[in-house]
N, C-alpha and C positions, 0 to 999 in steps of 0.2 A: 279405679285401679288402672294402672298403666302396666303393660306387658312388654318386656324386653327379651329378645331371644339372645342367649349367650351359650355357645358351645352345644347347640342342639336342645337346650332347655329353656323354658320360659320362667322368668323371675317376675313375681308380682311385687309391685311397689305401690303402696297406698299414696293417693294424692289427697292432700288436705288443704284447708284454707290457710295454713301456715305458708305454703309455697305458691298458692294461687289465689288471687282475689276475683270474686265474681263481679263482673261489671256489666251494667245495662244502661241504656240511655233513654231518657224521657224528654219529649217535647211538650211543654206545658201549653194550655190553651192560649196564653198570651205570647207564645212563640219562643220563650226562653228554653234553653237546652240544659238539662240537669243530668249529670252522671251519677248513678247509684252504684256504690261500691260496698260489697259485703266481704269481710275477711278479717284476718288477724291483723290488728294495727301495728304500725312500726313503733318501736319504743327504743330510744337511744340507750337505755340502761339495761334492758333485758333482751336476750336473744329470742327471736321468734319461736324457736323450737321449744322454749320454756313457757311461752304464753298460752293460756287457755281461753282468753277473751276473744270474742268475735264481735265486731261492730259493724254498723251501717253508717256510711258517710254519704251525704248529698253534696255534690260539688258543681260549681258553675264557673267557667272561666278561670280555672285553676284555684279558686277559693273554696274552702269548706264552708258550706252553708249550715250544715247540721251534722252532728255525730252522736250516736247513741249505742250503748252496749246491747247485745242481743242475748237470748237464752240459748243460742246455738253453741255446739261444741265445734272445735276446728275440723273434725272429721265429717261434719254434716254438710258436705258440699252440695248435694242435690237439694237439701232444705234451704240452703243459702240462695241458690238459684231461684227456688220457688218464692222466697221472701223478696228478692230483688225484683222479680217479675210482677209480683203483687203490688209493690210500691210504685213501680213504673206505671202500671195500669191505672192506679188511683191518682197519681200525679197527672197523667195525660188526660184523664176524664175530668179533672178539676175537683175531685172528691178530697184530695189531700193538698195541703200547702207544703212547700219545701222547708219545713221547720222540724226541729227535734221533737217538740211536743206533738206534732201531727203523726210522725212515724213511730214514736215510742211504743204505742199499743201493738203495732205489728211486730216490732222487734221483740216484745215480751211474750208473744204467742208461741206456744209449743207447736212444733210441726212434726 
């Protein structure tokens, strides 16, 4: 939640993955740098406010290496951060390859 003071009152505004993408960076054992993004994906036909899908994308050098849908809802920002951190840890340790097949079981796990 973000809090904004207006005329002596605090207004609470929910922050969700529709307006903010969780981003973490992993350095693989071979030295490659992978960006892990968890959030509501861009869709040229549907406004983000209407989307309920949260995905995980692995990117390197501006290219998407892998993308999978998660079981997360857009309001599960802390769970998205937990997912991103777990994927980063496993990528950095060499337990995971930067592929959709490797990250999909983590994206499908309830948190």
